[in-house]
C-alpha positions as CSV (number, residue, x, y, z in Angstrom):
1,M,84.1,-58.4,54.8
2,P,86.7,-60.3,52.6
3,F,87.6,-63.7,53.9
4,D,90.9,-64.8,55.3
5,R,91.8,-66.9,52.3
6,L,94.4,-69.3,53.9
7,N,92.5,-70.1,57.0
8,D,89.2,-70.1,55.6
9,L,90.2,-72.4,52.7
10,R,91.6,-74.9,55.3
11,L,88.4,-74.8,57.2
12,F,86.3,-75.2,53.9
13,Q,88.5,-78.2,52.9
14,D,88.0,-79.8,56.4
15,A,84.2,-79.2,56.4
16,A,84.0,-80.9,52.9
17,Q,85.9,-83.8,54.2
18,L,84.4,-84.2,57.5
19,G,80.8,-83.3,56.3
20,S,80.4,-81.0,59.4
21,F,80.9,-77.3,60.2
22,S,81.2,-78.3,63.9
23,A,83.8,-80.9,63.4
24,A,85.8,-78.6,61.1
25,G,85.4,-75.8,63.6
26,R,86.7,-77.9,66.5
27,K,89.8,-78.8,64.4
28,H,90.6,-75.2,64.0
29,G,89.6,-74.1,67.6
30,L,86.4,-72.4,66.5
31,S,82.9,-72.8,67.7
32,P,80.1,-74.2,65.4
33,A,78.7,-70.7,65.0
34,A,82.1,-69.2,64.1
35,A,82.9,-72.1,61.7
36,S,79.5,-71.5,60.0
37,A,80.1,-67.7,59.9
38,C,83.4,-68.3,58.0
39,I,81.9,-70.5,55.4
40,L,79.0,-67.8,54.9
41,R,81.7,-65.2,54.5
42,M,83.3,-67.2,51.7
43,E,80.1,-67.9,50.1
44,D,79.2,-64.1,50.1
45,A,82.7,-63.2,48.7
46,L,82.6,-65.8,46.0
47,R,78.7,-65.1,45.3
48,V,78.0,-68.8,45.2
49,R,76.7,-71.5,47.6
50,L,79.4,-74.1,48.5
51,F,77.2,-76.3,50.6
52,E,73.7,-77.7,50.7
53,R,72.6,-77.6,54.3
54,T,70.0,-79.8,55.8
55,T,69.3,-80.7,59.5
56,R,70.9,-84.2,58.9
57,K,73.5,-83.8,56.2
58,L,75.9,-81.3,54.7
59,R,77.1,-81.9,51.2
60,L,79.0,-79.8,48.6
61,T,77.1,-78.1,45.8
62,E,78.5,-78.5,42.2
63,S,80.2,-75.1,42.7
64,G,81.5,-76.3,46.0
65,E,83.0,-79.4,44.3
66,T,84.7,-77.3,41.6
67,Y,86.1,-74.9,44.2
68,L,87.3,-77.7,46.4
69,T,89.4,-79.1,43.6
70,Y,91.3,-75.7,43.3
71,C,91.3,-75.2,46.9
72,R,93.2,-78.6,47.4
73,Q,95.7,-77.7,44.7
74,A,96.4,-74.2,46.2
75,L,96.8,-75.6,49.7
76,D,99.1,-78.4,48.5
77,L,101.2,-76.0,46.6
78,L,101.6,-73.7,49.7
79,E,102.4,-76.7,51.9
80,E,105.0,-77.8,49.2
81,G,106.5,-74.3,49.2
82,E,106.8,-74.3,53.0
83,H,108.5,-77.6,53.0
84,R,111.0,-76.5,50.4
85,L,111.8,-73.3,52.3
86,Q,112.3,-75.3,55.6
87,Q,114.4,-77.9,53.7
88,A,116.6,-75.2,52.1
89,Q,117.0,-73.5,55.5
90,R,118.1,-76.8,57.1
91,E,120.5,-77.6,54.2
92,L,122.0,-74.1,54.1
93,S,125.3,-74.9,56.0
94,G,129.1,-74.8,55.7
95,L,132.0,-72.4,55.8
96,I,132.1,-69.0,54.0
97,R,135.6,-67.5,53.8
98,L,135.5,-63.7,53.7
99,S,138.0,-60.8,53.5
100,A,137.1,-57.2,54.4
101,P,138.7,-53.9,55.2
102,S,139.5,-53.6,59.1
103,D,137.2,-50.6,59.9
104,L,134.2,-52.1,58.0
105,G,134.8,-55.6,59.2
106,R,134.8,-54.8,62.9
107,N,131.7,-52.6,62.7
108,R,129.0,-52.7,60.0
109,L,130.0,-56.1,58.5
110,L,130.1,-57.9,62.0
111,E,126.5,-56.7,62.6
112,C,125.4,-58.0,59.2
113,L,127.1,-61.4,59.6
114,D,125.6,-61.8,63.1
115,G,122.1,-61.3,61.5
116,F,122.9,-63.8,58.8
117,A,124.1,-66.4,61.3
118,A,120.9,-66.0,63.4
119,E,118.8,-66.7,60.2
120,Y,121.1,-69.5,59.0
121,P,122.8,-71.1,62.1
122,G,124.3,-73.9,60.0
123,V,126.6,-71.3,58.2
124,H,129.9,-70.3,59.8
125,F,132.6,-67.8,58.8
126,S,136.2,-67.4,58.4
127,L,136.8,-63.6,58.4
128,A,140.1,-62.0,57.5
129,L,140.4,-58.4,58.1
130,N,143.2,-56.4,56.4
131,D,143.4,-53.4,54.0
132,T,145.6,-55.3,51.5
133,P,143.7,-56.2,48.3
134,A,142.8,-59.9,48.6
135,N,143.9,-62.6,46.2
136,L,140.6,-64.6,46.0
137,I,142.2,-67.5,44.1
138,G,145.5,-67.8,45.9
139,D,144.1,-67.1,49.4
140,D,141.0,-69.4,48.9
141,I,138.6,-66.6,49.6
142,D,134.9,-67.0,48.7
143,L,134.0,-63.2,49.0
144,A,135.9,-60.1,49.4
145,I,134.8,-56.6,50.3
146,R,136.8,-53.7,49.1
147,Y,136.7,-50.0,48.2
148,G,137.3,-48.6,44.7
149,Q,137.3,-50.4,41.4
150,P,138.8,-53.9,41.3
151,A,142.0,-54.4,39.3
152,D,141.3,-58.0,38.4
153,S,138.9,-58.2,35.6
154,S,138.2,-61.9,36.1
155,L,136.2,-61.0,39.4
156,V,132.6,-60.2,39.5
157,A,132.1,-56.8,41.3
158,R,128.7,-55.9,42.8
159,Q,128.5,-52.3,44.3
160,L,127.3,-52.5,48.0
161,A,127.4,-48.7,48.6
162,A,128.6,-45.5,47.1
163,S,131.3,-43.7,49.0
164,R,134.3,-41.3,48.4
165,R,137.6,-40.6,50.1
166,V,137.8,-37.7,52.4
167,V,140.4,-36.0,54.6
168,C,139.2,-35.9,58.2
169,A,140.4,-34.8,61.7
170,A,139.2,-34.5,65.3
171,P,137.7,-31.1,66.2
172,S,140.4,-30.8,68.9
173,L,143.1,-31.0,66.3
174,L,141.4,-28.4,64.1
175,E,141.1,-26.1,67.0
176,R,144.7,-26.6,67.8
177,M,146.3,-26.4,64.5
178,G,143.7,-24.8,62.3
179,A,142.2,-26.2,59.2
180,P,144.3,-26.5,56.0
181,V,143.1,-24.3,53.2
182,H,145.0,-26.2,50.3
183,P,146.0,-29.9,50.1
184,Q,149.7,-29.1,50.1
185,D,149.2,-27.6,53.6
186,L,148.9,-31.2,54.8
187,A,152.6,-31.8,54.2
188,Q,153.4,-29.6,57.2
189,L,150.7,-31.0,59.4
190,P,150.5,-34.3,61.3
191,T,149.0,-37.0,59.1
192,L,148.1,-40.8,59.4
193,T,148.8,-43.1,56.6
194,L,147.8,-46.7,55.9
195,T,150.4,-49.3,55.0
196,T,149.5,-52.5,53.1
197,G,151.2,-55.5,51.6
198,L,151.7,-53.2,48.6
199,G,153.5,-50.5,50.6
200,P,152.5,-47.2,52.3
201,M,149.4,-45.4,50.9
202,N,151.0,-42.0,51.4
203,E,149.8,-40.5,48.0
204,W,146.6,-38.8,48.5
205,R,144.8,-37.9,45.2
206,Y,142.8,-34.6,44.8
207,R,141.5,-32.4,42.0
208,E,142.3,-28.9,41.3
209,R,140.8,-26.8,38.5
210,G,139.7,-30.1,36.9
211,E,143.2,-31.8,37.1
212,H,144.1,-34.8,39.1
213,K,147.0,-34.1,41.3
214,T,148.7,-36.1,44.1
215,L,150.0,-35.2,47.5
216,R,152.9,-37.3,48.7
217,L,153.4,-37.3,52.4
218,E,156.9,-38.3,53.5
219,R,156.5,-38.0,57.3
220,A,153.3,-39.5,58.8
221,R,152.2,-41.9,61.7
222,Q,151.5,-45.2,59.9
223,S,149.5,-48.4,60.6
224,N,148.6,-51.4,58.6
225,D,145.1,-51.3,60.3
226,G,142.6,-48.8,59.1
227,E,140.6,-49.0,62.4
228,V,143.8,-47.9,64.3
229,L,144.0,-44.8,62.0
230,R,140.4,-44.0,62.6
231,R,141.0,-44.2,66.4
232,W,144.2,-42.0,66.2
233,A,142.2,-39.4,64.1
234,I,139.5,-39.3,66.8
235,Q,142.1,-38.9,69.4
236,G,143.6,-35.9,67.6
237,H,146.9,-37.4,66.4
238,G,146.6,-36.3,62.8
239,F,144.7,-35.9,59.5
240,A,143.5,-39.2,57.9
241,Y,142.5,-40.1,54.4
242,K,139.5,-42.3,54.9
243,S,136.4,-43.6,53.1
244,Q,133.4,-41.6,54.1
245,L,131.4,-44.7,54.6
246,D,133.9,-45.8,57.4
247,I,133.6,-42.7,59.4
248,A,129.9,-41.9,58.8
249,A,129.0,-42.4,62.4
250,D,132.0,-40.4,63.6
251,L,130.9,-37.5,61.4
252,A,127.4,-37.6,62.5
253,A,128.4,-37.7,66.2
254,G,130.9,-34.8,65.7
255,R,134.0,-37.0,66.6
256,L,135.6,-36.2,63.3
257,A,135.0,-33.4,60.6
258,T,136.2,-33.2,57.0
259,V,138.3,-30.7,55.5
260,L,139.2,-29.7,51.8
261,D,136.1,-31.2,50.5
262,D,136.3,-29.2,47.3
263,Y,139.6,-30.9,46.5
264,F,139.3,-34.4,47.7
265,T,136.4,-35.9,45.6
266,E,137.7,-39.3,44.5
267,P,134.9,-41.8,44.5
268,A,135.5,-45.1,46.4
269,P,132.5,-47.3,46.1
270,L,132.3,-50.4,48.3
271,H,132.2,-53.5,46.2
272,L,131.6,-57.2,46.9
273,L,133.9,-59.3,44.8
274,F,133.8,-62.9,44.0
275,P,135.3,-65.2,41.2
276,G,133.1,-65.1,38.0
277,H,134.0,-68.5,36.8
278,R,133.3,-70.4,40.1
279,L,129.9,-72.1,40.8
280,Q,128.7,-70.6,44.0
281,P,127.1,-72.9,46.7
282,A,123.7,-71.8,47.9
283,R,125.1,-70.6,51.2
284,I,127.2,-68.0,49.3
285,R,124.7,-67.1,46.9
286,R,122.3,-66.4,49.8
287,L,125.0,-64.3,51.7
288,I,125.5,-62.2,48.5
289,D,121.9,-61.3,48.3
290,Y,121.8,-60.7,52.0
291,L,124.8,-58.3,51.9
292,L,123.4,-56.5,48.8
293,D,120.1,-56.0,50.7
294,H,121.7,-54.9,53.9
295,F,124.1,-52.3,52.5
296,T,121.5,-50.7,50.2
297,R,119.0,-50.0,52.8
């Protein structure tokens, strides 16, 4: 049977220092017989004798002396590693300012931040939820999460998840009004559009026969909150143009269904954005790694 390296190495080191299997065993909560069996298991695995045993004395063999030197180095390194990790965890503290879309922020991102805060209680957040592209420098934002390709080339963009924009509606609305067969049909149907600081997002892009086209919606129910649009869509108030990632749970549960999937194929990957020239504190670097791991699972 292979030996438990960490615990058995500690027992071996203590036995060498104390000159007694029994004394080392007591330190580790083992009986004399169990402690002796651990050392025998080590010797069998290593195929050497580590101790010379007599009725009065226990001493290391030459092989035991050699092995003890490396054993101490290994245990010292492990202890130092544990100390460094604990120290880093204690020192990871401070404020992180984030900006994220409203749907994502209220749902999946909140769960992720709660998990990070439980692991690093010294870190706290200032979370701004809006669907207007964030000005990381002007608004003093450390990290922003946004859909699509960033317009600012000075930012580092790390993709969190692939997604695309879809047109969706509640089954009740589709039953009442029927499903559109062409994007232009939406101009005569109730629609829901997002407004941002840059104006209304009432131009929905689609592809037909390989060409990019745009549907402009002049009459639509509007909100500056994407989560409100999602709820209105679920309640059957209109067709919404949403990221597939934001409504994945609604699609799976049957609260929403997509339409015109052959036309609306525009990719909208989810990106994590941060300034490329700024030296990131450890807490922000750790959160970046945490978010990348969380969203790629």
